[in-house]
mmCIF file of the N, C-alpha and C atoms, coordinates in Angstrom:
data_MODEL
# 
_entry.id   MODEL 
# 
loop_
_atom_site.group_PDB 
_atom_site.id 
_atom_site.type_symbol 
_atom_site.label_atom_id 
_atom_site.label_alt_id 
_atom_site.label_comp_id 
_atom_site.label_asym_id 
_atom_site.label_entity_id 
_atom_site.label_seq_id 
_atom_site.pdbx_PDB_ins_code 
_atom_site.Cartn_x 
_atom_site.Cartn_y 
_atom_site.Cartn_z 
_atom_site.occupancy 
_atom_site.B_iso_or_equiv 
_atom_site.pdbx_formal_charge 
_atom_site.auth_seq_id 
_atom_site.auth_comp_id 
_atom_site.auth_asym_id 
_atom_site.auth_atom_id 
_atom_site.pdbx_PDB_model_num 
ATOM 1   N N  . MET A 1 1  ? 167.822 121.407 73.300 1.00 0.00 ? 1  MET A N  1 
ATOM 2   C CA . MET A 1 1  ? 166.335 121.811 72.559 1.00 0.00 ? 1  MET A CA 1 
ATOM 3   C C  . MET A 1 1  ? 165.132 120.706 73.337 1.00 0.00 ? 1  MET A C  1 
ATOM 4   N N  . GLY A 1 2  ? 165.562 118.751 73.242 1.00 0.00 ? 2  GLY A N  1 
ATOM 5   C CA . GLY A 1 2  ? 164.397 118.469 74.269 1.00 0.00 ? 2  GLY A CA 1 
ATOM 6   C C  . GLY A 1 2  ? 165.059 118.645 75.624 1.00 0.00 ? 2  GLY A C  1 
ATOM 7   N N  . GLN A 1 3  ? 165.562 118.655 75.749 1.00 0.00 ? 3  GLN A N  1 
ATOM 8   C CA . GLN A 1 3  ? 166.045 118.159 77.225 1.00 0.00 ? 3  GLN A CA 1 
ATOM 9   C C  . GLN A 1 3  ? 165.121 120.300 78.011 1.00 0.00 ? 3  GLN A C  1 
ATOM 10  N N  . ASN A 1 4  ? 165.755 120.643 76.918 1.00 0.00 ? 4  ASN A N  1 
ATOM 11  C CA . ASN A 1 4  ? 165.041 122.397 77.440 1.00 0.00 ? 4  ASN A CA 1 
ATOM 12  C C  . ASN A 1 4  ? 163.050 122.577 77.781 1.00 0.00 ? 4  ASN A C  1 
ATOM 13  N N  . LYS A 1 5  ? 162.210 121.667 77.141 1.00 0.00 ? 5  LYS A N  1 
ATOM 14  C CA . LYS A 1 5  ? 161.102 121.207 77.452 1.00 0.00 ? 5  LYS A CA 1 
ATOM 15  C C  . LYS A 1 5  ? 160.684 120.229 78.613 1.00 0.00 ? 5  LYS A C  1 
ATOM 16  N N  . LEU A 1 6  ? 161.371 119.593 78.245 1.00 0.00 ? 6  LEU A N  1 
ATOM 17  C CA . LEU A 1 6  ? 161.505 118.771 80.205 1.00 0.00 ? 6  LEU A CA 1 
ATOM 18  C C  . LEU A 1 6  ? 161.825 119.014 80.913 1.00 0.00 ? 6  LEU A C  1 
ATOM 19  N N  . LYS A 1 7  ? 162.242 120.093 80.756 1.00 0.00 ? 7  LYS A N  1 
ATOM 20  C CA . LYS A 1 7  ? 162.776 121.310 82.235 1.00 0.00 ? 7  LYS A CA 1 
ATOM 21  C C  . LYS A 1 7  ? 161.401 122.248 82.232 1.00 0.00 ? 7  LYS A C  1 
ATOM 22  N N  . LYS A 1 8  ? 160.834 122.065 81.145 1.00 0.00 ? 8  LYS A N  1 
ATOM 23  C CA . LYS A 1 8  ? 159.458 122.877 81.056 1.00 0.00 ? 8  LYS A CA 1 
ATOM 24  C C  . LYS A 1 8  ? 158.262 122.336 82.130 1.00 0.00 ? 8  LYS A C  1 
ATOM 25  N N  . ALA A 1 9  ? 158.748 120.840 81.302 1.00 0.00 ? 9  ALA A N  1 
ATOM 26  C CA . ALA A 1 9  ? 157.317 120.054 81.357 1.00 0.00 ? 9  ALA A CA 1 
ATOM 27  C C  . ALA A 1 9  ? 157.471 119.452 83.110 1.00 0.00 ? 9  ALA A C  1 
ATOM 28  N N  . ASN A 1 10 ? 158.997 119.073 84.045 1.00 0.00 ? 10 ASN A N  1 
ATOM 29  C CA . ASN A 1 10 ? 159.260 119.442 84.899 1.00 0.00 ? 10 ASN A CA 1 
ATOM 30  C C  . ASN A 1 10 ? 158.640 120.407 86.681 1.00 0.00 ? 10 ASN A C  1 
ATOM 31  N N  . LYS A 1 11 ? 158.445 121.279 86.001 1.00 0.00 ? 11 LYS A N  1 
ATOM 32  C CA . LYS A 1 11 ? 157.761 122.084 87.115 1.00 0.00 ? 11 LYS A CA 1 
ATOM 33  C C  . LYS A 1 11 ? 157.656 121.879 88.835 1.00 0.00 ? 11 LYS A C  1 
ATOM 34  N N  . THR A 1 12 ? 157.679 122.639 89.680 1.00 0.00 ? 12 THR A N  1 
ATOM 35  C CA . THR A 1 12 ? 156.640 121.537 90.290 1.00 0.00 ? 12 THR A CA 1 
ATOM 36  C C  . THR A 1 12 ? 155.613 122.369 89.848 1.00 0.00 ? 12 THR A C  1 
ATOM 37  N N  . LYS A 1 13 ? 155.060 122.540 91.738 1.00 0.00 ? 13 LYS A N  1 
ATOM 38  C CA . LYS A 1 13 ? 153.921 122.895 91.962 1.00 0.00 ? 13 LYS A CA 1 
ATOM 39  C C  . LYS A 1 13 ? 153.709 124.492 91.958 1.00 0.00 ? 13 LYS A C  1 
ATOM 40  N N  . LYS A 1 14 ? 155.330 124.104 93.491 1.00 0.00 ? 14 LYS A N  1 
ATOM 41  C CA . LYS A 1 14 ? 155.071 126.275 93.380 1.00 0.00 ? 14 LYS A CA 1 
ATOM 42  C C  . LYS A 1 14 ? 155.872 126.924 92.413 1.00 0.00 ? 14 LYS A C  1 
ATOM 43  N N  . ALA A 1 15 ? 156.328 126.323 91.970 1.00 0.00 ? 15 ALA A N  1 
ATOM 44  C CA . ALA A 1 15 ? 156.680 127.139 90.584 1.00 0.00 ? 15 ALA A CA 1 
ATOM 45  C C  . ALA A 1 15 ? 156.724 127.714 90.387 1.00 0.00 ? 15 ALA A C  1 
ATOM 46  N N  . ARG A 1 16 ? 155.171 126.616 89.756 1.00 0.00 ? 16 ARG A N  1 
ATOM 47  C CA . ARG A 1 16 ? 154.082 127.240 88.539 1.00 0.00 ? 16 ARG A CA 1 
ATOM 48  C C  . ARG A 1 16 ? 152.864 127.986 89.300 1.00 0.00 ? 16 ARG A C  1 
ATOM 49  N N  . HIS A 1 17 ? 152.702 127.904 89.644 1.00 0.00 ? 17 HIS A N  1 
ATOM 50  C CA . HIS A 1 17 ? 152.071 129.086 90.766 1.00 0.00 ? 17 HIS A CA 1 
ATOM 51  C C  . HIS A 1 17 ? 152.656 130.052 91.126 1.00 0.00 ? 17 HIS A C  1 
ATOM 52  N N  . GLN A 1 18 ? 154.200 130.573 91.259 1.00 0.00 ? 18 GLN A N  1 
ATOM 53  C CA . GLN A 1 18 ? 154.724 132.108 91.333 1.00 0.00 ? 18 GLN A CA 1 
ATOM 54  C C  . GLN A 1 18 ? 154.604 132.237 90.136 1.00 0.00 ? 18 GLN A C  1 
ATOM 55  N N  . ASP A 1 19 ? 154.799 131.197 88.230 1.00 0.00 ? 19 ASP A N  1 
ATOM 56  C CA . ASP A 1 19 ? 154.499 132.887 87.182 1.00 0.00 ? 19 ASP A CA 1 
ATOM 57  C C  . ASP A 1 19 ? 152.788 132.462 86.967 1.00 0.00 ? 19 ASP A C  1 
ATOM 58  N N  . MET A 1 20 ? 152.110 131.993 87.923 1.00 0.00 ? 20 MET A N  1 
ATOM 59  C CA . MET A 1 20 ? 150.107 132.442 87.884 1.00 0.00 ? 20 MET A CA 1 
ATOM 60  C C  . MET A 1 20 ? 150.622 134.391 88.866 1.00 0.00 ? 20 MET A C  1 
ATOM 61  N N  . ARG A 1 21 ? 149.854 134.964 87.995 1.00 0.00 ? 21 ARG A N  1 
ATOM 62  C CA . ARG A 1 21 ? 149.785 136.328 88.153 1.00 0.00 ? 21 ARG A CA 1 
ATOM 63  C C  . ARG A 1 21 ? 148.576 136.794 89.106 1.00 0.00 ? 21 ARG A C  1 
ATOM 64  N N  . LYS A 1 22 ? 149.040 137.313 90.539 1.00 0.00 ? 22 LYS A N  1 
ATOM 65  C CA . LYS A 1 22 ? 148.309 137.512 92.008 1.00 0.00 ? 22 LYS A CA 1 
ATOM 66  C C  . LYS A 1 22 ? 146.625 137.623 91.567 1.00 0.00 ? 22 LYS A C  1 
ATOM 67  N N  . GLU A 1 23 ? 146.082 138.907 90.664 1.00 0.00 ? 23 GLU A N  1 
ATOM 68  C CA . GLU A 1 23 ? 145.150 139.103 90.068 1.00 0.00 ? 23 GLU A CA 1 
ATOM 69  C C  . GLU A 1 23 ? 144.091 137.360 89.350 1.00 0.00 ? 23 GLU A C  1 
ATOM 70  N N  . TYR A 1 24 ? 144.959 136.598 88.888 1.00 0.00 ? 24 TYR A N  1 
ATOM 71  C CA . TYR A 1 24 ? 144.064 135.290 88.736 1.00 0.00 ? 24 TYR A CA 1 
ATOM 72  C C  . TYR A 1 24 ? 144.586 134.936 90.349 1.00 0.00 ? 24 TYR A C  1 
ATOM 73  N N  . ASP A 1 25 ? 143.259 134.612 90.626 1.00 0.00 ? 25 ASP A N  1 
ATOM 74  C CA . ASP A 1 25 ? 142.984 134.448 91.783 1.00 0.00 ? 25 ASP A CA 1 
ATOM 75  C C  . ASP A 1 25 ? 141.789 132.854 91.650 1.00 0.00 ? 25 ASP A C  1 
ATOM 76  N N  . PHE A 1 26 ? 142.423 131.030 91.499 1.00 0.00 ? 26 PHE A N  1 
ATOM 77  C CA . PHE A 1 26 ? 141.062 129.903 91.083 1.00 0.00 ? 26 PHE A CA 1 
ATOM 78  C C  . PHE A 1 26 ? 141.331 129.019 92.582 1.00 0.00 ? 26 PHE A C  1 
ATOM 79  N N  . SER A 1 27 ? 141.576 129.656 93.107 1.00 0.00 ? 27 SER A N  1 
ATOM 80  C CA . SER A 1 27 ? 141.006 129.179 94.884 1.00 0.00 ? 27 SER A CA 1 
ATOM 81  C C  . SER A 1 27 ? 140.274 128.577 95.227 1.00 0.00 ? 27 SER A C  1 
ATOM 82  N N  . LYS A 1 28 ? 139.034 129.064 94.979 1.00 0.00 ? 28 LYS A N  1 
ATOM 83  C CA . LYS A 1 28 ? 137.810 128.573 94.683 1.00 0.00 ? 28 LYS A CA 1 
ATOM 84  C C  . LYS A 1 28 ? 137.282 128.052 93.104 1.00 0.00 ? 28 LYS A C  1 
ATOM 85  N N  . GLY A 1 29 ? 137.829 127.718 92.817 1.00 0.00 ? 29 GLY A N  1 
ATOM 86  C CA . GLY A 1 29 ? 137.186 126.931 90.905 1.00 0.00 ? 29 GLY A CA 1 
ATOM 87  C C  . GLY A 1 29 ? 137.280 125.767 91.686 1.00 0.00 ? 29 GLY A C  1 
ATOM 88  N N  . VAL A 1 30 ? 136.449 125.618 90.183 1.00 0.00 ? 30 VAL A N  1 
ATOM 89  C CA . VAL A 1 30 ? 136.088 124.047 90.237 1.00 0.00 ? 30 VAL A CA 1 
ATOM 90  C C  . VAL A 1 30 ? 136.327 123.747 89.795 1.00 0.00 ? 30 VAL A C  1 
ATOM 91  N N  . ARG A 1 31 ? 137.321 122.487 88.936 1.00 0.00 ? 31 ARG A N  1 
ATOM 92  C CA . ARG A 1 31 ? 137.713 121.748 87.224 1.00 0.00 ? 31 ARG A CA 1 
ATOM 93  C C  . ARG A 1 31 ? 136.563 121.062 86.747 1.00 0.00 ? 31 ARG A C  1 
ATOM 94  N N  . GLY A 1 32 ? 135.873 121.793 85.241 1.00 0.00 ? 32 GLY A N  1 
ATOM 95  C CA . GLY A 1 32 ? 135.173 121.258 85.164 1.00 0.00 ? 32 GLY A CA 1 
ATOM 96  C C  . GLY A 1 32 ? 133.625 120.813 85.494 1.00 0.00 ? 32 GLY A C  1 
ATOM 97  N N  . LYS A 1 33 ? 133.657 122.532 85.738 1.00 0.00 ? 33 LYS A N  1 
ATOM 98  C CA . LYS A 1 33 ? 132.707 123.024 86.168 1.00 0.00 ? 33 LYS A CA 1 
ATOM 99  C C  . LYS A 1 33 ? 132.005 122.524 84.821 1.00 0.00 ? 33 LYS A C  1 
ATOM 100 N N  . TYR A 1 34 ? 131.991 123.469 83.558 1.00 0.00 ? 34 TYR A N  1 
ATOM 101 C CA . TYR A 1 34 ? 130.925 124.038 82.628 1.00 0.00 ? 34 TYR A CA 1 
ATOM 102 C C  . TYR A 1 34 ? 131.120 122.649 81.501 1.00 0.00 ? 34 TYR A C  1 
ATOM 103 N N  . ALA A 1 35 ? 132.329 121.056 81.855 1.00 0.00 ? 35 ALA A N  1 
ATOM 104 C CA . ALA A 1 35 ? 132.795 120.773 80.752 1.00 0.00 ? 35 ALA A CA 1 
ATOM 105 C C  . ALA A 1 35 ? 131.816 119.978 79.680 1.00 0.00 ? 35 ALA A C  1 
ATOM 106 N N  . LYS A 1 36 ? 130.506 119.281 81.050 1.00 0.00 ? 36 LYS A N  1 
ATOM 107 C CA . LYS A 1 36 ? 129.358 118.615 80.412 1.00 0.00 ? 36 LYS A CA 1 
ATOM 108 C C  . LYS A 1 36 ? 128.627 119.808 79.275 1.00 0.00 ? 36 LYS A C  1 
ATOM 109 N N  . ARG A 1 37 ? 128.235 120.996 80.033 1.00 0.00 ? 37 ARG A N  1 
ATOM 110 C CA . ARG A 1 37 ? 127.889 122.383 78.926 1.00 0.00 ? 37 ARG A CA 1 
ATOM 111 C C  . ARG A 1 37 ? 128.479 121.851 78.289 1.00 0.00 ? 37 ARG A C  1 
ATOM 112 N N  . PHE A 1 38 ? 129.602 122.660 77.468 1.00 0.00 ? 38 PHE A N  1 
ATOM 113 C CA . PHE A 1 38 ? 129.954 122.513 76.619 1.00 0.00 ? 38 PHE A CA 1 
ATOM 114 C C  . PHE A 1 38 ? 130.098 121.055 75.738 1.00 0.00 ? 38 PHE A C  1 
ATOM 115 N N  . ALA A 1 39 ? 130.084 119.776 76.141 1.00 0.00 ? 39 ALA A N  1 
ATOM 116 C CA . ALA A 1 39 ? 130.395 119.029 74.837 1.00 0.00 ? 39 ALA A CA 1 
ATOM 117 C C  . ALA A 1 39 ? 129.173 118.732 74.665 1.00 0.00 ? 39 ALA A C  1 
ATOM 118 N N  . ALA A 1 40 ? 128.322 119.316 75.780 1.00 0.00 ? 40 ALA A N  1 
ATOM 119 C CA . ALA A 1 40 ? 126.778 118.950 75.136 1.00 0.00 ? 40 ALA A CA 1 
ATOM 120 C C  . ALA A 1 40 ? 126.766 119.911 73.422 1.00 0.00 ? 40 ALA A C  1 
ATOM 121 N N  . GLY A 1 41 ? 127.258 121.319 73.071 1.00 0.00 ? 41 GLY A N  1 
ATOM 122 C CA . GLY A 1 41 ? 126.542 121.940 72.443 1.00 0.00 ? 41 GLY A CA 1 
ATOM 123 C C  . GLY A 1 41 ? 127.590 121.758 71.953 1.00 0.00 ? 41 GLY A C  1 
ATOM 124 N N  . THR A 1 42 ? 128.914 120.411 71.485 1.00 0.00 ? 42 THR A N  1 
ATOM 125 C CA . THR A 1 42 ? 129.319 120.133 70.045 1.00 0.00 ? 42 THR A CA 1 
ATOM 126 C C  . THR A 1 42 ? 130.222 119.033 70.097 1.00 0.00 ? 42 THR A C  1 
ATOM 127 N N  . ASN A 1 43 ? 130.039 119.268 69.094 1.00 0.00 ? 43 ASN A N  1 
ATOM 128 C CA . ASN A 1 43 ? 129.857 117.736 67.450 1.00 0.00 ? 43 ASN A CA 1 
ATOM 129 C C  . ASN A 1 43 ? 131.991 117.811 67.320 1.00 0.00 ? 43 ASN A C  1 
ATOM 130 N N  . LEU A 1 44 ? 132.268 117.233 67.085 1.00 0.00 ? 44 LEU A N  1 
ATOM 131 C CA . LEU A 1 44 ? 133.494 117.319 66.370 1.00 0.00 ? 44 LEU A CA 1 
ATOM 132 C C  . LEU A 1 44 ? 133.331 115.875 65.604 1.00 0.00 ? 44 LEU A C  1 
ATOM 133 N N  . VAL A 1 45 ? 134.372 115.871 64.784 1.00 0.00 ? 45 VAL A N  1 
ATOM 134 C CA . VAL A 1 45 ? 134.157 114.585 64.169 1.00 0.00 ? 45 VAL A CA 1 
ATOM 135 C C  . VAL A 1 45 ? 135.074 114.908 63.212 1.00 0.00 ? 45 VAL A C  1 
ATOM 136 N N  . ALA A 1 46 ? 136.147 113.079 63.065 1.00 0.00 ? 46 ALA A N  1 
ATOM 137 C CA . ALA A 1 46 ? 137.146 113.302 62.846 1.00 0.00 ? 46 ALA A CA 1 
ATOM 138 C C  . ALA A 1 46 ? 137.805 113.200 59.966 1.00 0.00 ? 46 ALA A C  1 
ATOM 139 N N  . ILE A 1 47 ? 137.456 114.218 60.244 1.00 0.00 ? 47 ILE A N  1 
ATOM 140 C CA . ILE A 1 47 ? 137.835 112.756 58.906 1.00 0.00 ? 47 ILE A CA 1 
ATOM 141 C C  . ILE A 1 47 ? 138.610 112.525 58.046 1.00 0.00 ? 47 ILE A C  1 
ATOM 142 N N  . SER A 1 48 ? 138.692 111.027 57.412 1.00 0.00 ? 48 SER A N  1 
ATOM 143 C CA . SER A 1 48 ? 140.307 111.316 56.555 1.00 0.00 ? 48 SER A CA 1 
ATOM 144 C C  . SER A 1 48 ? 140.400 112.056 56.184 1.00 0.00 ? 48 SER A C  1 
ATOM 145 N N  . PRO A 1 49 ? 142.569 111.981 56.099 1.00 0.00 ? 49 PRO A N  1 
ATOM 146 C CA . PRO A 1 49 ? 143.034 113.181 55.307 1.00 0.00 ? 49 PRO A CA 1 
ATOM 147 C C  . PRO A 1 49 ? 142.576 112.958 53.907 1.00 0.00 ? 49 PRO A C  1 
ATOM 148 N N  . GLU A 1 50 ? 142.324 112.242 53.675 1.00 0.00 ? 50 GLU A N  1 
ATOM 149 C CA . GLU A 1 50 ? 142.141 111.773 52.069 1.00 0.00 ? 50 GLU A CA 1 
ATOM 150 C C  . GLU A 1 50 ? 141.163 113.019 51.682 1.00 0.00 ? 50 GLU A C  1 
ATOM 151 N N  . LEU A 1 51 ? 140.279 113.253 52.446 1.00 0.00 ? 51 LEU A N  1 
ATOM 152 C CA . LEU A 1 51 ? 138.908 114.329 52.614 1.00 0.00 ? 51 LEU A CA 1 
ATOM 153 C C  . LEU A 1 51 ? 139.272 115.445 52.940 1.00 0.00 ? 51 LEU A C  1 
ATOM 154 N N  . VAL A 1 52 ? 140.409 115.636 52.892 1.00 0.00 ? 52 VAL A N  1 
ATOM 155 C CA . VAL A 1 52 ? 140.157 116.780 53.806 1.00 0.00 ? 52 VAL A CA 1 
ATOM 156 C C  . VAL A 1 52 ? 140.400 118.169 52.387 1.00 0.00 ? 52 VAL A C  1 
ATOM 157 N N  . GLU A 1 53 ? 141.043 118.130 51.134 1.00 0.00 ? 53 GLU A N  1 
ATOM 158 C CA . GLU A 1 53 ? 140.907 118.160 49.883 1.00 0.00 ? 53 GLU A CA 1 
ATOM 159 C C  . GLU A 1 53 ? 139.921 118.367 49.959 1.00 0.00 ? 53 GLU A C  1 
ATOM 160 N N  . LEU A 1 54 ? 138.876 117.528 50.294 1.00 0.00 ? 54 LEU A N  1 
ATOM 161 C CA . LEU A 1 54 ? 137.121 117.907 49.294 1.00 0.00 ? 54 LEU A CA 1 
ATOM 162 C C  . LEU A 1 54 ? 136.168 119.170 50.234 1.00 0.00 ? 54 LEU A C  1 
ATOM 163 N N  . PHE A 1 55 ? 137.102 118.594 51.275 1.00 0.00 ? 55 PHE A N  1 
ATOM 164 C CA . PHE A 1 55 ? 136.580 119.470 52.560 1.00 0.00 ? 55 PHE A CA 1 
ATOM 165 C C  . PHE A 1 55 ? 136.820 120.081 53.835 1.00 0.00 ? 55 PHE A C  1 
ATOM 166 N N  . PRO A 1 56 ? 137.832 121.283 53.217 1.00 0.00 ? 56 PRO A N  1 
ATOM 167 C CA . PRO A 1 56 ? 139.102 122.016 54.433 1.00 0.00 ? 56 PRO A CA 1 
ATOM 168 C C  . PRO A 1 56 ? 138.804 122.551 55.099 1.00 0.00 ? 56 PRO A C  1 
ATOM 169 N N  . ASP A 1 57 ? 137.210 122.572 55.799 1.00 0.00 ? 57 ASP A N  1 
ATOM 170 C CA . ASP A 1 57 ? 136.299 123.462 56.313 1.00 0.00 ? 57 ASP A CA 1 
ATOM 171 C C  . ASP A 1 57 ? 134.883 122.705 57.384 1.00 0.00 ? 57 ASP A C  1 
ATOM 172 N N  . SER A 1 58 ? 134.779 123.266 57.767 1.00 0.00 ? 58 SER A N  1 
ATOM 173 C CA . SER A 1 58 ? 133.000 123.002 58.631 1.00 0.00 ? 58 SER A CA 1 
ATOM 174 C C  . SER A 1 58 ? 132.069 123.017 56.601 1.00 0.00 ? 58 SER A C  1 
ATOM 175 N N  . GLU A 1 59 ? 132.233 124.553 56.742 1.00 0.00 ? 59 GLU A N  1 
ATOM 176 C CA . GLU A 1 59 ? 130.573 124.757 55.854 1.00 0.00 ? 59 GLU A CA 1 
ATOM 177 C C  . GLU A 1 59 ? 131.043 123.952 54.641 1.00 0.00 ? 59 GLU A C  1 
ATOM 178 N N  . SER A 1 60 ? 131.888 123.616 54.347 1.00 0.00 ? 60 SER A N  1 
ATOM 179 C CA . SER A 1 60 ? 131.834 122.639 52.668 1.00 0.00 ? 60 SER A CA 1 
ATOM 180 C C  . SER A 1 60 ? 131.736 120.541 53.065 1.00 0.00 ? 60 SER A C  1 
ATOM 181 N N  . VAL A 1 61 ? 131.591 120.481 54.415 1.00 0.00 ? 61 VAL A N  1 
ATOM 182 C CA . VAL A 1 61 ? 130.729 119.043 55.757 1.00 0.00 ? 61 VAL A CA 1 
ATOM 183 C C  . VAL A 1 61 ? 129.263 119.596 55.167 1.00 0.00 ? 61 VAL A C  1 
ATOM 184 N N  . ASN A 1 62 ? 129.507 120.802 55.999 1.00 0.00 ? 62 ASN A N  1 
ATOM 185 C CA . ASN A 1 62 ? 127.846 121.310 56.197 1.00 0.00 ? 62 ASN A CA 1 
ATOM 186 C C  . ASN A 1 62 ? 127.347 121.032 55.188 1.00 0.00 ? 62 ASN A C  1 
ATOM 187 N N  . GLN A 1 63 ? 127.409 121.423 53.691 1.00 0.00 ? 63 GLN A N  1 
ATOM 188 C CA . GLN A 1 63 ? 126.757 121.332 52.284 1.00 0.00 ? 63 GLN A CA 1 
ATOM 189 C C  . GLN A 1 63 ? 126.412 120.548 51.736 1.00 0.00 ? 63 GLN A C  1 
ATOM 190 N N  . ALA A 1 64 ? 127.911 119.976 51.869 1.00 0.00 ? 64 ALA A N  1 
ATOM 191 C CA . ALA A 1 64 ? 127.829 118.352 51.330 1.00 0.00 ? 64 ALA A CA 1 
ATOM 192 C C  . ALA A 1 64 ? 126.642 117.461 52.142 1.00 0.00 ? 64 ALA A C  1 
ATOM 193 N N  . LEU A 1 65 ? 126.948 116.726 53.563 1.00 0.00 ? 65 LEU A N  1 
ATOM 194 C CA . LEU A 1 65 ? 125.715 116.587 53.822 1.00 0.00 ? 65 LEU A CA 1 
ATOM 195 C C  . LEU A 1 65 ? 124.700 116.822 53.857 1.00 0.00 ? 65 LEU A C  1 
ATOM 196 N N  . ARG A 1 66 ? 124.411 118.481 53.966 1.00 0.00 ? 66 ARG A N  1 
ATOM 197 C CA . ARG A 1 66 ? 122.592 118.955 53.472 1.00 0.00 ? 66 ARG A CA 1 
ATOM 198 C C  . ARG A 1 66 ? 122.305 118.222 51.552 1.00 0.00 ? 66 ARG A C  1 
ATOM 199 N N  . ALA A 1 67 ? 123.642 118.354 50.937 1.00 0.00 ? 67 ALA A N  1 
ATOM 200 C CA . ALA A 1 67 ? 122.700 118.140 49.504 1.00 0.00 ? 67 ALA A CA 1 
ATOM 201 C C  . ALA A 1 67 ? 122.544 116.572 50.316 1.00 0.00 ? 67 ALA A C  1 
ATOM 202 N N  . LEU A 1 68 ? 123.863 115.062 50.873 1.00 0.00 ? 68 LEU A N  1 
ATOM 203 C CA . LEU A 1 68 ? 123.285 113.770 50.762 1.00 0.00 ? 68 LEU A CA 1 
ATOM 204 C C  . LEU A 1 68 ? 121.895 113.742 51.594 1.00 0.00 ? 68 LEU A C  1 
ATOM 205 N N  . TYR A 1 69 ? 121.182 115.113 52.569 1.00 0.00 ? 69 TYR A N  1 
ATOM 206 C CA . TYR A 1 69 ? 120.008 114.827 53.191 1.00 0.00 ? 69 TYR A CA 1 
ATOM 207 C C  . TYR A 1 69 ? 119.519 114.435 52.672 1.00 0.00 ? 69 TYR A C  1 
ATOM 208 N N  . GLU A 1 70 ? 119.235 115.576 51.541 1.00 0.00 ? 70 GLU A N  1 
ATOM 209 C CA . GLU A 1 70 ? 117.989 115.523 49.981 1.00 0.00 ? 70 GLU A CA 1 
ATOM 210 C C  . GLU A 1 70 ? 117.447 115.521 49.221 1.00 0.00 ? 70 GLU A C  1 
ATOM 211 N N  . ILE A 1 71 ? 118.559 114.238 49.541 1.00 0.00 ? 71 ILE A N  1 
ATOM 212 C CA . ILE A 1 71 ? 119.114 113.468 47.955 1.00 0.00 ? 71 ILE A CA 1 
ATOM 213 C C  . ILE A 1 71 ? 118.219 111.281 48.689 1.00 0.00 ? 71 ILE A C  1 
ATOM 214 N N  . ALA A 1 72 ? 118.317 111.677 50.221 1.00 0.00 ? 72 ALA A N  1 
ATOM 215 C CA . ALA A 1 72 ? 117.987 110.927 50.339 1.00 0.00 ? 72 ALA A CA 1 
ATOM 216 C C  . ALA A 1 72 ? 116.522 110.565 51.287 1.00 0.00 ? 72 ALA A C  1 
ATOM 217 N N  . GLN A 1 73 ? 116.705 111.655 51.162 1.00 0.00 ? 73 GLN A N  1 
ATOM 218 C CA . GLN A 1 73 ? 114.383 111.520 51.376 1.00 0.00 ? 73 GLN A CA 1 
ATOM 219 C C  . GLN A 1 73 ? 113.175 111.615 49.721 1.00 0.00 ? 73 GLN A C  1 
ATOM 220 N N  . ARG A 1 74 ? 114.723 112.133 48.884 1.00 0.00 ? 74 ARG A N  1 
ATOM 221 C CA . ARG A 1 74 ? 113.713 111.815 47.223 1.00 0.00 ? 74 ARG A CA 1 
ATOM 222 C C  . ARG A 1 74 ? 113.765 110.247 47.244 1.00 0.00 ? 74 ARG A C  1 
ATOM 223 N N  . ARG A 1 75 ? 114.281 109.937 47.474 1.00 0.00 ? 75 ARG A N  1 
ATOM 224 C CA . ARG A 1 75 ? 114.721 108.110 47.253 1.00 0.00 ? 75 ARG A CA 1 
ATOM 225 C C  . ARG A 1 75 ? 113.865 107.449 47.398 1.00 0.00 ? 75 ARG A C  1 
ATOM 226 N N  . PRO A 1 76 ? 113.297 106.296 47.560 1.00 0.00 ? 76 PRO A N  1 
ATOM 227 C CA . PRO A 1 76 ? 112.886 105.688 48.303 1.00 0.00 ? 76 PRO A CA 1 
ATOM 228 C C  . PRO A 1 76 ? 113.755 104.604 48.651 1.00 0.00 ? 76 PRO A C  1 
ATOM 229 N N  . LEU A 1 77 ? 113.408 103.676 50.131 1.00 0.00 ? 77 LEU A N  1 
ATOM 230 C CA . LEU A 1 77 ? 113.754 103.205 50.339 1.00 0.00 ? 77 LEU A CA 1 
ATOM 231 C C  . LEU A 1 77 ? 114.556 101.991 49.957 1.00 0.00 ? 77 LEU A C  1 
ATOM 232 N N  . VAL A 1 78 ? 114.875 101.176 49.635 1.00 0.00 ? 78 VAL A N  1 
ATOM 233 C CA . VAL A 1 78 ? 116.242 100.176 48.821 1.00 0.00 ? 78 VAL A CA 1 
ATOM 234 C C  . VAL A 1 78 ? 117.077 99.167  49.457 1.00 0.00 ? 78 VAL A C  1 
ATOM 235 N N  . ARG A 1 79 ? 115.875 98.039  49.448 1.00 0.00 ? 79 ARG A N  1 
ATOM 236 C CA . ARG A 1 79 ? 116.441 97.228  50.931 1.00 0.00 ? 79 ARG A CA 1 
ATOM 237 C C  . ARG A 1 79 ? 117.185 95.527  50.302 1.00 0.00 ? 79 ARG A C  1 
ATOM 238 N N  . THR A 1 80 ? 118.518 95.771  50.399 1.00 0.00 ? 80 THR A N  1 
ATOM 239 C CA . THR A 1 80 ? 119.234 94.564  49.146 1.00 0.00 ? 80 THR A CA 1 
ATOM 240 C C  . THR A 1 80 ? 118.217 93.008  50.441 1.00 0.00 ? 80 THR A C  1 
ATOM 241 N N  . LEU A 1 81 ? 118.996 92.112  50.061 1.00 0.00 ? 81 LEU A N  1 
ATOM 242 C CA . LEU A 1 81 ? 118.467 91.076  50.359 1.00 0.00 ? 81 LEU A CA 1 
ATOM 243 C C  . LEU A 1 81 ? 119.432 90.399  52.052 1.00 0.00 ? 81 LEU A C  1 
ATOM 244 N N  . ALA A 1 82 ? 120.519 91.048  50.999 1.00 0.00 ? 82 ALA A N  1 
ATOM 245 C CA . ALA A 1 82 ? 121.542 91.170  53.257 1.00 0.00 ? 82 ALA A CA 1 
ATOM 246 C C  . ALA A 1 82 ? 120.627 91.577  54.736 1.00 0.00 ? 82 ALA A C  1 
ATOM 247 N N  . SER A 1 83 ? 120.207 92.888  53.382 1.00 0.00 ? 83 SER A N  1 
ATOM 248 C CA . SER A 1 83 ? 119.198 93.810  55.449 1.00 0.00 ? 83 SER A CA 1 
ATOM 249 C C  . SER A 1 83 ? 118.348 93.436  55.960 1.00 0.00 ? 83 SER A C  1 
ATOM 250 N N  . LYS A 1 84 ? 117.473 91.948  54.767 1.00 0.00 ? 84 LYS A N  1 
ATOM 251 C CA . LYS A 1 84 ? 116.209 90.806  55.352 1.00 0.00 ? 84 LYS A CA 1 
ATOM 252 C C  . LYS A 1 84 ? 116.365 90.256  56.526 1.00 0.00 ? 84 LYS A C  1 
# 
């Protein structure tokens, strides 16, 4: 089973080209042309595995962060001795 995956991964460039349909012509394509634009609108954050149960999807994370932000706005900033 592992050897089969290895053989697929080691296909030559010519063999990969033969797998491509003729109507897909990327000869004038530019690699990464839209990468910066895509990355600018995307913020991915990895949460700890133990938090996945509490926040199973992005909406639950967003709700929690909005609630925390609202609470933080209502409370005055408390400085500790260490931060002075």
